[in-house]
C-alpha positions in Angstrom: 0.0 0.0 0.0 1.6 3.2 -1.2 0.5 6.5 0.4 1.0 9.3 2.8 2.5 8.2 6.1 2.5 11.5 7.9 2.7 15.2 7.1 3.5 18.6 8.6 2.9 22.3 7.9 4.5 25.6 8.9 3.0 29.1 8.9 5.2 32.0 9.9 4.2 33.8 13.1 3.6 37.2 11.6 0.4 38.3 9.7 -0.1 41.4 7.5 -3.6 43.0 7.6 -4.2 43.7 3.9 -6.3 46.8 4.7 -3.1 48.5 5.9 -1.6 48.6 2.4 -3.8 51.1 0.6 -3.4 53.9 3.2 0.4 53.5 2.9 0.9 53.4 -0.9 -2.5 54.7 -2.1 -3.6 51.4 -3.8 -3.9 47.7 -3.4 -4.7 45.8 -0.2 -8.1 44.4 0.5 -9.8 42.3 3.1 -8.2 39.6 5.2 -4.6 38.8 6.2 -1.6 37.0 4.8 1.3 35.2 6.4 4.7 36.9 6.3 8.0 35.1 6.6 10.3 37.0 9.1 13.4 38.7 7.9 15.3 35.6 9.1 13.2 33.1 7.3 13.3 31.8 3.7 11.8 28.8 1.9 14.6 26.5 3.2 14.0 27.4 6.9 10.2 27.0 6.5 10.7 23.6 4.8 12.9 22.5 7.7 10.2 23.5 10.2 7.4 21.7 8.2 9.5 18.6 8.0 10.3 18.7 11.7 6.6 18.8 12.4 6.0 15.8 10.1 8.9 13.7 11.6 8.6 14.7 15.3 8.1 11.7 17.5 8.2 9.2 14.6 10.7 6.5 13.9 10.9 7.2 10.2 14.0 7.0 8.0 13.3 8.5 4.5 15.5 7.3 1.7 15.3 10.5 -0.3 14.4 14.1 0.2 12.8 16.4 -2.4 12.4 20.2 -2.1 10.3 22.4 -4.2 10.2 26.2 -4.2 9.7 29.0 -6.6 12.1 31.3 -4.6 15.2 29.3 -3.7 18.1 30.8 -1.8 20.6 29.2 -4.1 21.0 28.7 -7.8 23.7 26.1 -8.9 24.0 24.9 -5.3 21.4 22.4 -4.0 19.1 23.9 -1.4 17.8 20.5 -0.2 21.2 19.7 1.3 20.6 22.4 4.0 17.3 20.7 4.9 19.1 17.4 4.9 21.7 18.7 7.4 19.2 20.4 9.6 17.1 17.2 9.9 20.3 15.2 10.8 19.7 12.8 7.9 22.1 10.0 7.1 24.6 10.8 4.3 23.1 8.0 2.2 19.8 9.9 1.8 19.5 11.6 -1.6 18.6 15.3 -1.4 17.3 17.0 -4.6 15.8 20.3 -5.6 12.7 20.3 -7.9 12.7 23.2 -10.3 11.5 26.7 -9.8 7.8 26.4 -10.6 4.7 26.0 -8.5 3.9 22.7 -10.2 7.1 21.2 -9.0 5.6 20.7 -5.5 2.8 18.5 -6.8 5.4 16.9 -9.1 7.4 15.9 -6.0 4.4 14.2 -4.5 3.8 12.3 -7.8 7.4 11.3 -8.1 7.5 10.1 -4.5 4.4 8.0 -5.0 5.9 6.3 -8.0 9.4 5.9 -6.7 8.9 2.9 -4.5 11.1 4.3 -1.7 10.2 6.2 1.5 10.4 9.9 0.5 10.2 13.2 2.4 8.6 15.7 0.0 9.0 19.4 1.2 7.8 22.6 -0.4 7.9 26.2 0.7 7.7 29.7 -0.7 8.0 33.4 0.1 5.6 35.3 -2.0 5.7 39.0 -2.7 5.3 41.6 -5.4 5.5 45.3 -6.1 4.1 47.6 -3.4 0.4 47.9 -3.7 0.0 45.0 -6.1 -2.5 42.2 -6.0 0.4 39.7 -5.9 1.8 41.4 -2.7 -1.6 41.4 -1.0 -2.8 37.9 -2.0 0.4 36.1 -1.7 1.4 34.2 1.5 4.4 32.4 3.0 4.4 28.8 4.2 5.9 25.4 4.1 4.6 21.8 3.8 6.1 18.4 4.1 4.8 14.8 3.5 6.4 11.4 4.1 5.3 9.1 1.3 6.0 5.4 1.3 4.4 2.0 1.6 3.1 0.1 4.7 6.4 -1.8 5.1 8.0 1.5 6.3 5.2 2.6 8.6 1.4 2.6 8.8 -0.1 4.5 5.8 -2.6 7.2 6.8 -4.0 7.8 3.3 -3.6 5.2 0.5 -3.0 6.7 -3.0 -5.7 5.2 -5.2 -4.9 7.0 -8.4 -2.8 9.9 -10.0 -3.7 11.5 -13.2 -2.1 14.5 -15.0 -2.6 16.7 -18.0 -0.1 19.2 -19.3 -0.7 22.3 -21.4 1.6 25.1 -22.5 0.0 28.5 -22.2 0.8 31.9 -20.6 -0.9 32.2 -17.2 1.6 33.5 -14.7 5.3 34.2 -15.2 8.2 35.9 -13.6 11.8 36.4 -14.7 14.4 34.7 -12.4 15.7 37.2 -9.8 12.7 39.6 -10.0 10.0 40.0 -7.4 7.1 40.8 -9.7 4.9 38.0 -11.0 3.0 39.0 -14.0 -0.5 37.6 -14.7 -2.6 37.1 -17.8 -6.4 37.5 -17.7 -8.1 35.3 -15.1 -11.0 34.5 -17.4 -8.6 33.1 -20.0 -7.1 31.0 -17.2 -10.5 29.8 -16.2 -11.6 28.7 -19.6 -8.3 27.0 -20.2 -8.1 25.1 -16.8 -11.7 24.0 -16.7 -11.6 21.4 -19.5 -8.1 20.2 -18.4 -9.4 19.7 -14.8 -12.6 17.8 -16.0 -10.7 15.5 -18.3 -8.0 14.7 -15.7 -10.7 14.3 -13.0 -12.5 11.8 -15.2 -9.3 9.8 -15.8 -8.4 9.7 -12.1 -11.9 8.5 -11.1 -11.6 5.7 -13.7 -8.1 4.7 -12.5 -9.2 4.7 -8.9 -12.4 2.8 -9.8 -14.6 5.2 -7.8 -17.4 7.6 -8.7 -17.8 11.3 -7.9 -20.5 10.4 -5.4 -17.9 8.3 -3.4 -15.6 11.3 -3.0 -16.2 12.7 0.5 -14.2 15.8 0.1 -12.1 17.7 -2.4 -9.4 20.4 -2.3 -8.6 22.5 -5.4 -5.4 24.4 -5.6 -4.9 27.1 -8.2 -2.9 30.4 -8.4 -6.3 32.1 -8.9 -9.0 31.9 -6.3 -11.6 32.4 -9.0 -10.4 29.4 -11.0 -10.2 27.2 -7.9 -13.8 27.9 -6.8 -15.1 27.6 -10.4 -13.5 24.2 -11.0 -14.5 22.9 -7.6 -18.1 23.6 -8.4 -17.9 22.0 -11.8 -16.4 18.7 -10.5 -19.6 17.9 -8.5 -18.2 16.9 -5.1 -20.5 17.9 -2.3 -17.9 19.1 0.2 -14.9 21.3 -0.7 -12.1 22.1 1.8 -12.4 25.7 3.0 -10.1 28.1 1.2 -7.1 29.2 3.4 -6.3 32.1 1.1 -8.3 34.8 3.0 -6.2 34.2 6.1 -2.9 32.9 4.7 -2.7 34.0 1.1 -1.7 31.9 -1.8 1.6 30.4 -0.9 2.8 29.3 -4.3 4.6 25.9 -4.3 3.5 25.3 -0.7 -0.2 26.0 -1.5 -1.2 22.5 -2.8 0.5 20.9 0.2 -1.4 23.2 2.7 -4.7 22.2 1.1 -3.7 18.5 1.1 -2.9 18.8 4.8 -6.2 20.6 5.5 -8.0 17.8 3.5 -6.4 15.1 5.6 -6.9 17.0 8.9 -10.6 17.4 8.2 -11.2 13.8 7.0 -12.3 10.7 8.8 -10.9 7.2 8.4 -12.0 5.2 5.4 -13.1 8.2 3.3 -12.1 8.8 -0.3 -10.7 12.3 -0.8 -9.1 14.1 -3.7 -6.6 16.9 -4.3 -6.8 18.8 -7.6 -3.9 21.1 -8.5 -4.1 23.5 -11.5 -0.8 24.9 -12.6 0.5 24.6 -16.2 -2.0 21.8 -16.5 -4.0 19.7 -14.1 -2.9 17.1 -11.5 -5.4 14.9 -9.5 -4.5 12.7 -6.6 -7.2 10.5 -5.2 -6.7 8.9 -1.7 -8.5 6.7 0.7 -7.8 7.4 4.4 -7.2 4.5 6.7 -7.6 3.7 10.4 -4.1 5.1 11.0 -5.2 8.6 10.0 -5.6 10.0 13.6 -2.1 8.8 14.7 -0.5 10.4 11.6 -1.9 13.9 12.4 0.8 16.3 13.5 0.6 17.7 17.0 0.7 21.3 15.6 -2.1 21.2 13.2 -2.6 23.6 10.3 -5.9 24.9 11.8 -4.1 25.8 15.1 -1.5 27.7 13.1 -4.1 29.5 11.0 -5.7 30.7 14.2 -2.4 31.8 15.7 0.1 34.5 14.8 0.5 38.2 15.5 0.2 41.4 13.5 2.9 43.0 11.5 3.0 46.6 10.2 3.1 47.2 6.5 6.3 49.3 6.9 8.0 46.4 8.6 6.8 44.1 5.9 8.3 46.3 3.2 11.6 46.5 5.1 11.8 42.7 5.5 11.1 42.2 1.8 13.9 44.6 0.8 11.4 47.1 -0.7 12.2 49.8 1.7 15.6 50.4 3.3 15.8 51.5 6.9 18.7 52.9 8.9 20.6 49.9 10.4 22.4 50.0 13.8 25.8 51.8 13.3 27.9 48.7 13.8 29.9 46.7 11.2 27.9 44.3 9.1 28.8 40.6 9.5 31.5 39.0 7.3 30.9 36.1 4.9 31.0 32.8 6.6 33.9 30.4 6.1 32.9 27.3 4.0 35.6 25.2 5.6 34.6 26.2 9.1 30.9 25.5 8.3 31.8 22.1 7.0 33.8 21.2 10.1 30.9 22.2 12.4 28.1 20.8 10.3 26.5 18.8 13.1 26.4 21.8 15.4 25.6 24.5 12.9 22.8 22.7 11.0 21.7 19.9 13.3 22.2 21.7 16.7 24.0 18.7 18.1 26.0 19.3 21.3 28.1 16.9 23.2 27.4 14.9 26.4 30.2 13.7 28.7 29.8 9.9 28.9 31.2 9.9 32.4 29.3 12.8 34.0 26.3 13.2 31.7 27.0 17.0 31.4 25.7 18.6 28.2 28.0 21.1 26.4 26.8 23.7 24.0 28.6 24.2 21.7 30.1 20.7 21.7 33.6 20.2 23.2 36.1 17.4 23.0 37.9 17.7 26.4 36.1 17.2 29.7 35.6 20.1 32.0 38.2 18.7 34.5 40.7 18.2 31.6 41.1 14.5 32.4 39.3 12.9 29.3 39.5 13.7 25.6 36.9 12.5 23.0 35.0 10.8 25.7 31.8 12.5 24.5 28.6 11.4 22.7 26.3 13.4 20.5 23.5 15.3 22.2 20.8 16.4 19.7 19.2 19.5 21.1 16.9 20.8 18.4 13.8 19.3 19.9 14.7 20.0 23.5 12.7 22.7 25.3 14.4 25.3 27.4 13.8 28.1 29.9 15.0 31.8 29.8 17.5 32.3 32.6 18.2 35.9 31.7 18.0 38.2 28.7 19.1 41.5 27.2 17.8 43.8 24.5 20.6 44.9 22.2 19.9 48.0 20.1 23.5 48.4 18.8 24.4 45.0 17.3 23.8 44.7 13.6 20.4 43.3 12.6 18.2 43.6 9.5 15.4 44.2 12.0 16.6 45.7 15.2 16.7 45.4 18.1 18.1 41.9 18.9 16.9 40.1 22.0 19.5 37.7 23.4 18.6 35.2 26.1 20.6 32.7 28.1 18.6 29.5 27.9 18.8 26.5 30.3 17.8 23.4 28.4 15.8 20.6 29.9 18.2 17.8 31.0 21.3 20.0 30.9 23.0 22.5 28.7 23.1 26.3 28.7 23.5 28.6 25.7 23.0 32.3 24.9 20.7 32.4 21.8 18.9 35.0 19.8 15.1 35.1 20.3 12.8 35.5 17.3 9.1 36.0 16.6 8.6 38.0 19.7 7.5 41.4 20.9 9.8 42.8 23.5 7.1 43.0 26.2 6.6 39.2 25.9 10.1 38.4 27.1 10.4 37.4 30.7 12.7 35.3 32.8 11.2 31.8 33.3 9.4 31.7 29.9 9.7 28.5 28.0 11.3 28.4 24.5 11.8 26.0 21.7 14.4 26.0 19.0 13.7 26.9 15.4 15.9 26.9 12.3 16.6 30.4 10.9 18.9 32.5 8.7 21.2 34.8 10.7 22.3 36.9 7.8 23.3 36.7 4.1 26.7 37.9 2.8 28.1 37.3 -0.6 24.9 35.5 -1.5 25.6 32.9 1.2 22.9 32.5 3.9 24.3 31.8 7.3 21.9 29.3 8.8 21.7 28.5 12.5 19.2 28.0 15.3 17.3 30.6 17.3 14.8 30.3 20.1 11.1 31.2 20.1 8.5 31.3 22.8 6.4 28.2 23.4 2.8 29.3 22.7 -0.5 27.5 22.5 -0.6 27.9 18.7 
């Protein structure tokens, strides 16, 4: 039985109220909100967080890792290797990037389903546009991850019954590499083009799955255009359609089909037939039957909880984070480019957040050390993975002088459960929230980018209900 074993999603903490756009620039905006990746987040970090959610507490060993995004941090270099390192995967696990198109994310799901090996499929995007544009207001930032394999690897939560695809070349949405502006053709043209593709692919998928439309309990339709998605959903004849997350999150590009698929699974019951339809440069349909293992596969941090969480962000700060408006930085030297050799030597610490534990005393050292505190033993340490260990703020300081793309910086000394103490930067916080004794968890972030090299490491964020 080949299917989805588990999944995870990630929504950034900050939300932009679209009604704040027009008063600032004189046009654009609208109703609702959209998610906003922080200045220290990018598609790679969001894919890491979605994958951590999918894998947390599960004894799964994927054999390959696929990463899809429209806005990668690197060209030439593979972005998926950073995710591989942050997840502490074995060197034998293949890590691959999948193109720079929205459809590549669904393509990853299809490739994984047909590969015959346990695969972690990740997708994430940071969506933006020119100030006051519809793309800016209606975009959204997010990440999604799915583990796909057969029942020999782990219980399957949703069996894949059929996959059908149709491809068509036409100009719908496009963007030149390196630019922020996505250009859009007429939505009516997109609707009349996608509709017959969707109906034909839907018919083929139903035939391959040997089910009827009446047997489909729920459907989710992903499309770059909300109008096209709602129109096609109505024409396919399924009684129940997954609620659109766009009014709260925005359309998250490559991550959007994954978010809708996650919502589909989270709102399903065991032994239901459900379907995902994705419309981008053609049509892709995946029909699944949920199993009795569905409840156990659900992540502890559901998409619904994340949708209902978050905190507001001003439009000015949004423009600053997106590089659309420069602000005066703290008058301190900007950081230097990281050393490739030093980063390679410290890969387990830098990407995996792995400290060392003294075998004799049990003391945890952050960062890892080779020599015991008493100087009597060398290399008598074992790895101490700390990325999933919670901690407590022992003390903190607010630094308004150190360089940051979004000052001020809040540093805290964190005592980790079970041992280990480390000064770390806090993220996704308002200053008044920081208090001694508050609980924190670790999150993978980008410290800065110099010479086109993102310097990734771990920061701490407050433990919240959602």
